[in-house]
C-alpha positions as CSV (number, residue, x, y, z in Angstrom):
1,M,-8.4,-21.6,38.9
2,N,-7.3,-26.0,37.9
3,I,-4.3,-26.3,36.1
4,M,-5.8,-26.2,32.8
5,E,-7.1,-23.1,33.2
6,K,-4.2,-21.4,35.1
7,K,-1.5,-22.8,32.2
8,A,-4.6,-20.9,29.4
9,F,-4.5,-17.8,32.1
10,S,-0.5,-17.9,31.4
11,A,-0.5,-18.1,28.1
12,K,-2.5,-15.4,27.6
13,N,-1.0,-13.4,29.7
14,G,2.1,-14.5,27.8
15,L,-0.1,-13.4,24.6
16,F,-0.6,-10.0,26.0
17,A,3.2,-9.0,27.1
18,L,4.3,-10.3,23.7
19,G,2.1,-7.7,22.4
20,I,2.9,-4.9,24.6
21,V,6.4,-5.5,23.8
22,G,5.7,-5.4,19.8
23,S,3.5,-2.1,20.7
24,I,6.3,-0.6,22.0
25,V,8.3,-1.5,19.0
26,Y,6.3,0.5,16.5
27,L,5.5,3.2,18.9
28,S,9.1,4.0,19.3
29,L,9.4,4.9,15.8
30,I,6.5,7.7,15.1
31,F,7.6,10.4,17.7
32,N,9.7,12.1,14.6
33,N,8.6,14.9,11.4
34,N,10.3,13.3,8.7
35,L,7.8,12.6,6.3
36,W,7.8,11.4,2.1
37,V,5.8,12.9,-0.9
38,D,2.9,10.3,0.0
39,E,2.7,10.7,3.7
40,A,2.9,14.7,3.1
41,F,0.6,14.6,0.2
42,T,-1.8,12.7,2.7
43,A,-1.3,14.8,6.2
44,C,-2.3,18.0,4.1
45,I,-5.3,16.7,3.3
46,I,-6.1,15.3,6.6
47,R,-5.1,19.4,7.9
48,G,-8.4,20.4,6.3
49,N,-11.5,21.0,8.0
50,L,-13.9,18.4,7.7
51,S,-15.3,19.6,3.9
52,Q,-11.6,20.6,3.0
53,M,-10.8,16.9,4.1
54,L,-13.8,15.1,2.2
55,K,-12.9,16.9,-1.2
56,G,-9.1,16.0,-0.8
57,T,-10.1,12.4,0.0
58,V,-12.4,12.3,-3.0
59,S,-9.7,14.2,-5.3
60,D,-7.4,11.5,-4.2
61,T,-7.2,7.5,-5.5
62,L,-7.4,5.8,-2.6
63,P,-10.2,4.9,-0.6
64,P,-11.6,7.5,2.4
65,F,-11.3,5.0,5.9
66,Y,-8.0,6.5,6.7
67,N,-8.1,9.9,5.6
68,I,-11.7,10.1,7.9
69,F,-10.2,8.2,11.0
70,T,-6.9,10.0,11.3
71,W,-8.8,13.5,10.6
72,I,-11.3,12.4,13.8
73,L,-7.5,11.3,15.5
74,T,-6.2,14.4,15.0
75,S,-9.1,16.7,15.6
76,I,-9.6,15.6,19.2
77,A,-5.6,15.4,19.9
78,G,-4.1,17.7,17.4
79,F,-2.4,17.7,13.9
80,N,1.1,16.5,14.5
81,P,3.2,13.7,13.0
82,Y,2.8,11.9,15.9
83,I,-0.4,11.5,16.2
84,M,-0.6,11.2,12.3
85,K,1.5,8.2,12.6
86,L,0.3,7.1,15.7
87,S,-2.9,6.6,13.7
88,S,-1.5,4.0,11.5
89,V,-0.1,1.8,14.6
90,I,-3.3,1.1,15.9
91,P,-4.1,-1.2,13.3
92,M,-0.7,-3.2,14.6
93,V,-1.3,-3.0,18.1
94,L,-5.1,-4.1,17.9
95,L,-3.3,-7.1,15.6
96,L,-1.1,-7.9,18.6
97,M,-3.3,-7.0,21.5
98,W,-6.7,-8.1,20.3
99,L,-7.2,-10.5,17.1
100,S,-4.0,-12.4,18.2
101,P,-4.8,-13.3,21.8
102,F,-8.8,-13.2,20.9
103,H,-9.2,-15.0,17.6
104,I,-5.8,-16.6,16.7
105,A,-5.3,-18.6,20.3
106,G,-8.9,-19.5,19.8
107,L,-8.8,-20.7,16.4
108,Y,-4.8,-22.6,16.8
109,G,-3.7,-22.4,20.2
110,A,-1.1,-19.9,22.1
111,R,2.0,-20.9,20.4
112,T,0.5,-20.4,16.8
113,A,-0.6,-16.9,17.9
114,A,2.7,-16.3,19.6
115,V,4.7,-16.7,16.5
116,F,2.4,-14.8,14.4
117,D,2.9,-12.1,16.8
118,V,6.7,-12.6,16.7
119,C,6.1,-12.1,12.6
120,I,3.8,-9.1,13.1
121,I,6.9,-7.2,15.1
122,C,10.0,-8.8,13.0
123,A,8.8,-9.1,9.3
124,P,10.6,-6.8,7.5
125,H,8.4,-4.0,5.7
126,L,5.5,-4.2,8.6
127,I,7.3,-1.5,11.1
128,H,8.1,1.0,8.0
129,Y,4.5,1.0,6.4
130,G,3.3,0.1,10.3
131,I,3.7,3.8,11.2
132,E,3.6,5.4,7.8
133,I,0.9,8.2,7.2
134,R,-1.0,5.9,4.6
135,P,-4.2,3.5,5.1
136,Y,-1.7,0.2,4.4
137,S,-1.4,-1.3,8.0
138,W,-5.4,-0.3,8.3
139,G,-5.7,-2.7,5.4
140,L,-3.4,-4.8,7.0
141,F,-5.8,-5.2,9.7
142,F,-9.0,-5.4,8.0
143,A,-7.8,-8.1,5.9
144,T,-6.3,-10.8,8.5
145,A,-9.0,-10.1,10.5
146,A,-11.8,-10.9,7.4
147,G,-9.4,-14.0,7.2
148,V,-9.3,-15.0,11.2
149,F,-13.4,-14.6,11.1
150,A,-13.6,-16.6,7.8
151,L,-11.6,-19.3,9.8
152,Q,-13.8,-19.2,12.5
153,T,-16.9,-19.4,9.7
154,A,-15.3,-22.9,8.5
155,I,-15.1,-24.4,11.9
156,S,-18.5,-22.5,13.2
157,V,-20.9,-25.4,14.9
158,T,-24.2,-23.7,16.2
159,G,-26.5,-20.9,14.3
160,Q,-25.4,-18.1,16.6
161,D,-21.5,-18.5,15.9
162,I,-21.8,-18.8,12.7
163,R,-23.7,-15.8,11.9
164,K,-21.5,-13.7,14.4
165,N,-18.5,-14.9,12.5
166,L,-19.9,-14.3,9.6
167,A,-20.9,-10.7,10.6
168,G,-17.3,-10.5,11.4
169,L,-16.5,-11.4,7.7
170,V,-18.9,-9.2,6.5
171,V,-17.6,-6.1,8.0
172,F,-13.8,-7.0,8.1
173,S,-14.0,-7.5,4.6
174,A,-16.1,-4.3,3.8
175,L,-13.5,-2.2,5.5
176,S,-10.7,-3.7,3.9
177,G,-12.5,-2.3,0.8
178,Y,-13.4,1.3,2.3
179,T,-9.4,1.1,3.3
180,H,-7.8,0.3,-0.3
181,Q,-8.6,-1.3,-3.3
182,Y,-5.3,-3.8,-2.5
183,A,-6.8,-4.4,0.8
184,L,-10.4,-5.6,-0.8
185,I,-8.4,-8.0,-3.4
186,P,-6.9,-10.7,-0.3
187,S,-10.4,-10.3,1.3
188,A,-12.1,-11.1,-1.9
189,F,-9.7,-14.5,-1.8
190,V,-11.0,-15.7,1.8
191,W,-14.5,-15.4,0.7
192,L,-13.7,-17.0,-2.7
193,V,-12.5,-19.4,-0.3
194,L,-14.9,-20.0,1.9
195,L,-17.1,-20.4,-0.7
196,I,-15.4,-23.1,-2.4
197,H,-15.3,-25.0,1.2
198,A,-19.3,-24.2,1.5
199,L,-19.8,-26.2,-2.1
200,Y,-17.8,-28.9,-0.7
201,R,-19.8,-29.3,2.1
202,R,-22.8,-28.9,0.5
203,A,-23.9,-32.2,0.1
204,A,-23.8,-32.8,4.0
205,E,-25.0,-29.5,5.6
206,K,-27.1,-27.5,2.8
207,N,-27.8,-24.4,5.5
208,I,-23.9,-23.8,4.3
209,L,-24.1,-22.8,0.8
210,K,-27.1,-20.5,1.5
211,T,-26.0,-18.8,4.4
212,R,-22.7,-18.0,2.7
213,F,-23.8,-16.6,-0.3
214,A,-26.3,-14.4,1.4
215,A,-23.5,-12.8,3.6
216,F,-21.5,-12.6,0.5
217,G,-24.0,-10.8,-0.9
218,V,-24.4,-8.6,1.7
219,F,-20.7,-7.8,2.1
220,V,-20.9,-6.9,-2.3
221,L,-23.9,-4.4,-1.2
222,A,-21.4,-3.0,1.5
223,Y,-19.0,-2.4,-0.6
224,M,-21.0,-0.9,-3.6
225,P,-21.0,2.8,-3.2
226,M,-17.0,2.5,-2.6
227,L,-17.1,0.8,-5.9
228,V,-18.8,3.9,-7.5
229,L,-16.5,6.3,-5.7
230,T,-13.3,4.3,-7.3
231,V,-14.7,4.2,-10.5
232,Y,-14.7,8.0,-10.0
233,Q,-11.5,8.5,-9.0
234,L,-9.5,6.4,-11.2
235,R,-10.9,8.4,-13.8
236,R,-10.0,11.6,-12.6
237,A,-6.3,9.9,-11.7
238,G,-3.9,12.4,-13.3
239,G,0.3,11.2,-14.4
240,Y,1.0,11.7,-11.1
241,F,-0.4,8.5,-9.7
242,S,1.3,6.5,-12.8
243,M,4.6,3.8,-11.7
244,E,7.1,2.5,-13.7
245,T,6.1,0.6,-16.4
246,L,6.2,-3.6,-15.3
247,T,9.1,-5.6,-16.6
248,L,10.7,-9.0,-15.7
249,S,13.1,-7.2,-12.4
250,T,10.0,-5.8,-11.1
251,L,8.3,-9.1,-11.2
252,L,10.7,-10.9,-9.5
253,S,11.7,-7.5,-7.4
254,D,7.7,-8.1,-6.4
255,L,7.8,-11.7,-5.8
256,R,10.8,-11.6,-2.9
257,F,9.0,-8.4,-1.5
258,P,8.1,-10.1,1.7
259,Y,11.4,-11.9,2.6
260,V,13.9,-8.3,1.5
261,T,15.7,-7.2,4.3
262,N,19.1,-5.1,4.3
263,I,20.8,-7.6,4.6
264,T,21.1,-10.0,2.0
265,P,22.2,-13.0,4.1
266,I,19.2,-12.8,6.4
267,S,16.8,-12.1,3.2
268,L,17.9,-15.4,1.9
269,I,17.7,-17.6,5.1
270,L,14.1,-16.2,5.5
271,L,12.9,-16.8,2.2
272,I,14.4,-20.4,2.4
273,A,12.4,-21.1,5.7
274,V,9.1,-20.0,4.5
275,L,9.6,-22.2,1.2
276,A,10.3,-24.7,3.6
277,L,7.3,-24.3,5.6
278,L,5.0,-23.8,2.2
279,V,6.6,-27.3,0.8
280,L,6.0,-29.3,4.2
281,S,2.4,-27.7,4.3
282,I,2.0,-28.9,0.9
283,A,3.4,-32.7,1.5
284,A,1.2,-33.0,4.8
285,S,-2.0,-31.3,2.6
286,F,-2.4,-35.1,1.3
287,K,-3.2,-36.8,4.2
288,N,-4.8,-34.2,5.9
289,S,-6.4,-31.4,4.8
290,R,-6.5,-29.1,7.6
291,F,-2.4,-28.2,6.2
292,L,-4.3,-26.6,3.0
293,I,-4.9,-23.4,5.5
294,P,-1.4,-22.1,5.7
295,V,-0.8,-22.9,1.9
296,L,-4.0,-20.9,1.0
297,M,-2.7,-18.4,3.4
298,M,1.0,-17.8,2.3
299,A,-0.3,-18.0,-1.5
300,I,-2.5,-14.9,-1.2
301,P,0.5,-12.1,-2.0
302,Y,0.8,-14.1,-5.0
303,L,-2.8,-14.3,-6.3
304,T,-2.7,-10.4,-5.2
305,L,0.5,-10.0,-7.3
306,G,-1.2,-12.0,-10.4
307,F,-4.3,-9.8,-9.9
308,G,-2.3,-6.7,-10.2
309,Y,-0.3,-7.6,-12.9
310,I,-3.1,-9.0,-14.4
311,C,-5.4,-5.8,-14.1
312,S,-2.1,-4.1,-15.6
313,I,-1.9,-5.7,-18.9
314,A,-5.4,-5.4,-19.7
315,A,-5.6,-1.6,-18.5
316,G,-2.8,-0.6,-20.7
317,G,-0.6,0.6,-17.8
318,N,0.7,-0.2,-14.4
319,L,-1.7,-0.5,-11.5
320,F,0.4,-1.9,-9.4
321,T,3.8,-1.6,-7.0
322,S,5.3,-3.8,-4.2
323,R,4.0,-1.8,-1.5
324,Y,0.3,-2.9,-2.5
325,L,1.7,-6.4,-1.1
326,V,1.5,-4.8,2.1
327,P,-2.1,-5.8,3.1
328,S,-2.3,-9.0,2.2
329,L,1.0,-9.7,4.5
330,G,-0.8,-10.3,7.7
331,L,-2.5,-13.7,6.4
332,F,1.1,-14.3,4.3
333,W,2.5,-14.6,8.0
334,L,-0.6,-16.1,9.8
335,G,0.2,-18.7,7.6
336,A,4.0,-19.5,8.1
337,A,2.8,-19.2,11.7
338,I,0.2,-22.1,11.5
339,A,2.9,-23.6,9.7
340,A,5.5,-23.3,11.7
341,T,3.3,-24.6,15.1
342,D,1.7,-27.8,13.2
343,A,4.7,-29.0,11.0
344,E,4.2,-32.7,11.4
345,G,7.3,-35.4,12.4
346,L,10.7,-34.6,12.0
347,F,10.6,-30.7,11.4
348,S,7.9,-29.7,14.0
349,G,10.1,-29.3,17.1
350,I,13.0,-28.0,14.6
351,S,10.3,-25.0,12.6
352,L,8.8,-24.0,16.1
353,K,12.0,-22.8,17.8
354,V,14.4,-21.9,14.4
355,F,11.5,-20.0,12.8
356,P,10.8,-17.4,15.6
357,I,14.8,-17.2,16.1
358,I,15.1,-16.5,11.8
359,M,12.2,-13.8,12.3
360,L,14.1,-12.2,15.4
361,A,17.5,-12.1,12.9
362,S,15.0,-9.9,9.8
363,L,14.0,-7.0,13.2
364,I,17.4,-6.9,14.2
365,A,18.6,-6.4,10.8
366,V,15.6,-3.9,9.8
367,Y,15.3,-1.9,12.9
368,P,18.2,0.0,13.4
369,Q,18.0,1.0,9.4
370,E,14.6,2.1,9.8
371,Y,15.0,4.1,13.3
372,Q,17.9,5.9,11.5
373,A,15.5,7.2,8.8
374,E,12.9,7.8,10.9
375,Y,14.9,10.4,13.3
376,S,17.5,11.5,10.9
377,S,18.1,14.8,12.0
378,G,18.0,16.7,8.6
379,V,14.5,17.5,9.0
380,N,15.0,18.7,12.3
381,R,17.9,21.3,11.0
382,M,16.2,22.3,8.0
383,T,13.0,23.0,9.7
384,A,15.1,25.4,12.4
385,Y,16.6,27.0,9.7
386,F,12.9,27.9,7.9
387,D,11.6,28.8,10.8
388,E,14.1,31.0,12.0
389,N,14.8,33.0,8.6
390,L,11.5,32.3,6.4
391,S,8.9,35.0,6.0
392,P,5.3,35.7,5.0
393,D,5.7,37.0,1.2
394,D,8.9,34.5,0.7
395,G,8.9,32.0,-2.0
396,Y,11.5,29.9,-3.7
397,I,12.1,27.8,-7.0
398,I,12.8,24.1,-7.5
399,Y,13.2,22.3,-10.8
400,E,12.7,18.2,-9.7
401,D,11.0,15.0,-10.7
402,K,7.5,14.3,-10.1
403,Y,7.5,17.8,-7.3
404,Q,8.2,15.7,-4.2
405,I,10.2,18.1,-2.8
406,E,7.3,20.6,-3.8
407,L,4.8,17.9,-2.5
408,C,6.6,17.9,0.9
409,M,6.7,21.7,1.1
410,R,2.9,22.2,1.0
411,Y,3.0,20.3,4.5
412,Y,6.1,21.6,6.2
413,Y,5.2,25.4,5.2
414,P,1.9,26.1,3.3
415,D,2.0,29.7,2.8
416,F,5.9,28.8,1.1
417,K,5.2,29.3,-2.4
418,K,6.8,28.3,-5.2
419,Y,7.8,30.0,-8.4
420,D,9.6,29.5,-11.4
421,W,11.2,31.7,-13.6
422,E,8.9,33.4,-15.4
423,N,6.8,34.3,-12.2
424,A,10.0,34.9,-9.8
425,G,9.6,38.5,-10.0
426,E,6.3,38.7,-8.2
427,C,7.9,37.6,-5.0
428,S,7.9,40.1,-2.9
429,G,9.8,38.5,-0.3
430,T,13.0,36.1,-0.7
431,L,13.5,34.0,-3.2
432,W,15.1,31.1,-2.2
433,Y,16.3,28.6,-4.6
434,F,16.3,24.2,-4.1
435,E,19.2,22.8,-6.5
436,V,18.2,19.4,-6.3
437,P,20.7,16.4,-7.6
438,G,20.6,16.0,-11.5
439,Y,18.8,19.4,-12.1
440,E,21.9,21.5,-11.3
441,G,22.0,23.1,-14.6
442,Y,18.7,25.4,-13.3
443,L,21.0,27.6,-11.4
444,D,22.8,29.0,-14.2
445,E,19.5,30.8,-15.3
446,A,19.8,32.6,-12.3
447,A,22.2,34.8,-13.2
448,E,20.6,35.6,-16.5
449,R,17.4,36.5,-14.7
450,G,19.5,39.4,-12.5
451,Y,20.2,37.6,-9.2
452,E,22.5,36.7,-6.9
453,A,22.8,33.1,-5.8
454,E,24.2,32.7,-2.2
455,H,24.8,29.4,-0.9
456,I,23.7,28.7,2.3
457,S,23.6,24.8,3.5
458,N,22.8,21.2,1.9
459,M,19.4,20.5,3.6
460,G,17.6,17.0,3.4
461,F,14.8,15.1,5.1
462,D,13.2,11.9,5.0
463,R,15.0,10.1,1.7
464,Y,15.5,14.2,0.0
465,A,17.9,16.3,-0.4
466,F,19.0,19.5,-1.8
467,S,21.5,22.5,-1.8
468,L,19.6,25.6,-0.8
469,Y,20.3,29.4,-2.3
470,R,19.2,32.5,-1.2
471,L,18.5,34.7,-4.2
472,K,19.6,38.5,-4.3
473,R,18.8,41.3,-6.9
474,K,22.2,42.6,-8.5
């Protein structure tokens, strides 16, 4: 093995080591039973048999990939929150252990791949959505992989390499559409850039345009069944899936989403660092067009944001929320990693050294908060009490906004039936009352209905809290 081969071997081992560290960071957050309403909703779909899972998936508003994959995984390993959260971690591990060392390193070198890994491990929101029982992490992986294969297509020389990379682009971009609608959008922008690149090179290489448009046609055909299902799902969508009205405040919140930690100075420093990399890349692109690549990648979340807002305005209601940016963040941080390692002149050494430190500070700010949220003891105390005190015929009454705790209870205790004051007399077992903050007045009706309310304890899990009462007939 010569010196160059030894360096390449050492660099790849370093990327694998970094990937293992990142995988451990993600895996360290999955061993808990804290679920919020969207996770509980998804878990209830996955809990059913194949027919029930498919029916629940079609009745939802999201594409089927995540539910099908996680259903298969839980069918093999058992239905529990650890396995479902592991399903969401798998794509983050694939980013770190496959896409980065084998593809990004091949495109831009080990340094860029290493900085990309640091971003995937440390960036705000990624460790949250990378473990959530929802499809965002898979959408991020597929959209990022589509972008990487598009880059490989752009630099491919031989016909075999072009076909191989275009096939990868078609597969991953189609899978992004089968995972989340807002994972498809960044993949579509990737296709747009690649086709514009083909038009630019048409005079020199006439086959490029034909080949890429043919591959794009295959991608469109592959996505068509999902498009039909999406139209059907959105027509059936009910009020629960509506989101808050778009305002200037929501726009500003969405614009700063990629940089937000729970420590404002770190968020501000991260924002300034990314803006500096963007400005440097834009300035350098006037001399060398290769610097347009990180600029375009870092623009994709904001193109996605603009698309979401335009669709919302056209539809007369909000079809966008900030978490829908998550699938585009892999491309965003890849662009930042390229800019940090490819900066020219005075900033070349500074960006490579300082940017990863800023990202690490972001992880230090975010991880303790995420760990505390995931491993909050409230859910264990709640389930321990109910496991000991619930009987099969018991029921409960709750008044709340958007049925969030009720939907979570369908996951924790699927046979625990909800009643209201009108049909409470039908409960043959113990009747419990969940008093949610802001809805205290509804408990006053207990006395009018002939019940005596005994306060048991203040309960809570994930982001929810309630006071638990046992209702007894007077």
